[in-house]
C-alpha positions, -999 to 999 in steps of 0.1 A, spaced: -76 40 -241 -41 53 -248 -39 69 -214 -44 36 -196 -21 16 -218 7 42 -212 0 43 -175 4 5 -171 33 0 -194 61 -19 -178 41 -28 -147 48 -62 -132 18 -83 -125 -18 -80 -136 -49 -63 -123 -57 -76 -89 -92 -84 -77 -84 -71 -42 -99 -103 -28 -77 -113 2 -77 -96 35 -42 -99 50 -37 -92 87 -7 -82 109 9 -112 126 8 -110 164 35 -86 176 46 -76 141 44 -41 127 50 -49 90 24 -63 66 31 -75 30 6 -71 3 9 -92 -29 -11 -93 -61 -45 -108 -52 -44 -91 -18 -61 -57 -11 -41 -26 0 -73 -14 17 -76 -46 37 -41 -41 49 -48 -6 59 -79 -18 77 -58 -42 97 -37 -13 112 -45 -12 149 -17 10 163 8 37 153 40 32 134 29 3 112 42 -4 77 24 -18 47 48 -31 20 31 -34 -14 47 -59 -38 50 -54 -76 17 -54 -94 -13 -32 -103 -39 -28 -76 -72 -15 -91 -90 -2 -60 -97 29 -39 -76 33 -7 -88 54 23 -65 58 52 -83 70 84 -69 95 109 -65 66 134 -37 51 113 -12 76 126 25 73 116 16 47 89 41 40 61 29 26 28 57 18 4 65 -2 -27 86 -33 -21 112 -21 -47 128 13 -52 112 17 -86 78 35 -83 67 20 -116 66 -15 -101 36 -8 -79 5 10 -92 -26 18 -72 -52 30 -96 -89 37 -101 -111 57 -123 -137 78 -105 -144 114 -114 -162 143 -98 -193 135 -120 -192 97 -117 -224 84 -103 -221 64 -71 -232 28 -73 -259 32 -46 -276 61 -66 -269 87 -39 -253 111 -63 -219 118 -77 -185 114 -60 -175 151 -61 -139 162 -65 -125 149 -32 -146 117 -34 -131 109 -68 -96 102 -53 -79 69 -58 -59 74 -26 -72 94 4 -54 99 37 -64 118 69 -36 101 89 -10 124 107 25 114 101 18 94 69 47 83 48 42 70 12 72 60 -9 84 41 -40 50 36 -57 25 51 -82 -9 66 -73 -31 72 -104 -65 80 -116 -70 68 -152 -104 83 -158 -105 98 -193 -127 127 -206 -129 111 -240 -144 79 -226 -172 100 -208 -184 129 -230 -216 130 -210 -198 139 -177 -190 176 -171 -174 171 -136 -141 161 -151 -119 164 -119 -104 130 -112 -80 130 -82 -51 106 -78 -43 115 -42 -62 136 -16 -41 142 15 -51 163 45 -32 150 75 -4 170 91 32 157 85 23 139 53 55 128 35 57 115 -1 91 103 -14 98 89 -48 61 87 -57 45 90 -91 12 109 -91 -7 105 -124 -40 119 -136 -54 147 -157 -74 173 -139 -68 178 -101 -41 151 -98 -30 160 -63 -53 176 -37 -31 190 -8 -57 199 18 -59 204 56 -80 189 83 -99 221 89 -101 257 76 -81 269 105 -54 242 103 -20 248 87 -12 211 80 22 204 65 31 182 36 65 173 21 70 159 -14 105 148 -23 117 133 -57 81 129 -69 68 129 -104 34 147 -108 16 151 -140 -17 164 -153 -34 193 -171 -58 215 -152 -49 227 -117 -32 194 -110 -15 205 -78 -41 224 -57 -53 230 -22 -49 247 12 -20 229 28 15 241 36 31 220 9 68 218 0 79 201 -33 116 195 -34 135 179 -63 102 171 -80 92 168 -116 60 185 -128 49 174 -162 20 190 -182 2 167 -206 -7 171 -243 -43 182 -249 -59 181 -283 -82 211 -277 -83 244 -296 -80 268 -267 -53 282 -246 -41 279 -219 -44 242 -220 -42 242 -182 -23 253 -151 1 235 -128 -8 250 -95 -41 263 -79 -33 271 -42 -61 281 -19 -40 291 12 -58 304 42 -53 342 47 -38 336 82 -13 311 69 21 327 60 30 297 39 13 280 10 29 259 -18 66 260 -23 84 243 -52 122 243 -49 149 227 -70 123 212 -92 117 210 -130 88 216 -152 84 198 -185 56 195 -210 42 172 -237 23 201 -251 34 229 -274 55 258 -262 37 283 -240 5 262 -238 3 262 -200 2 286 -171 23 281 -140 -7 289 -117 -40 305 -110 -54 313 -75 -83 292 -62 -106 311 -38 -133 285 -29 -169 295 -24 -167 280 11 -137 301 21 -138 334 3 -112 349 26 -85 326 12 -53 343 1 -35 319 -22 3 316 -18 28 301 -42 66 304 -45 86 286 -72 123 290 -67 156 276 -80 138 255 -105 141 248 -142 110 258 -161 107 244 -196 91 260 -227 57 245 -220 50 273 -195 40 307 -210 69 330 -200 51 363 -209 20 357 -187 26 326 -165 -3 334 -142 -40 338 -149 -73 341 -130 -98 315 -120 -124 341 -112 -122 378 -122 -133 387 -87 -99 374 -74 -72 385 -97 -38 368 -94 -20 401 -90 -36 404 -55 -24 370 -44 9 359 -29 26 346 -61 64 350 -65 95 334 -80 132 334 -73 163 321 -91 145 301 -117 161 291 -151 150 277 -185 130 291 -214 98 292 -194 114 313 -166 125 343 -186 110 376 -174 100 397 -205 73 415 -187 85 421 -150 50 430 -137 37 396 -149 63 377 -129 68 390 -93 104 381 -81 115 378 -45 145 397 -33 174 377 -18 162 387 17 126 376 10 138 343 -5 155 335 27 121 333 44 108 308 18 126 276 25 116 241 34 126 247 70 105 279 74 75 262 58 78 229 78 90 243 111 100 217 137 91 188 114 121 179 93 114 148 72 142 158 49 167 149 77 155 113 81 180 87 70 
């Protein structure tokens, strides 16, 4: 249970039963959620665009689903410290549903799911504290903290904690190029813990790979993009840092994900102007998920990175952008006319 004890250290308040159902007062656009209330009940009370749900310090053990109808919703912690507010649950891909209808699947395991366009989440923690060691009988070990697939999704100063498949950045449809922007976020996990099809920009973020007591390498991968072939932009990490609790070289930076339901995917990842620590294998930072889709045929590239995990001892193993190419891989080019980074 070390994972859960670590996750909840320093959190104000106890586990809430999510019993109360707060509502918006007439004419007001802000709803406050306190320990003993339910974050989901507050979301369910949203009846129009531009509402704000303020979550006060405590640990809220519940699953939260934000529908597409809750456009321009803001969910934020009441303080500026994301450790003060934790929304956490423990479903996994292979967890049986209570009604006996089967397992949750990867997307269904998410603690926090949003389809809402224009969503803003800030100053809190989203976590999935399901542990492999507690469930040796379950082989579907993906356990998602946040699953987001609305256009113009903005996370700021958010901690995203899990092990496998922590953050699922997806789109509303195979043909949609939905945009997501993550700023000053802490994201940790072990296997493919940032993955999906969205156009997703990570700026000034911290990616942290976890220690794994297993006798194989690699221990895991940070990114697993599944970008649509028609989309010129996939995942971009800029001015970020990569640290690790594992031994040096234990992790890969990425592997391509070509889903069985979209075999035309052409995964895209650019990591630039970031510090990569020794936890990432510098000699061979990329690997394959399936031999039929080798990483060398994907859109993987780096530019201007530093740190022991960013050295280039074998150039063909680490494609580098030219200065001219790097100029086309910026937050502005990826996000277009949506500029959340310019908001006050």
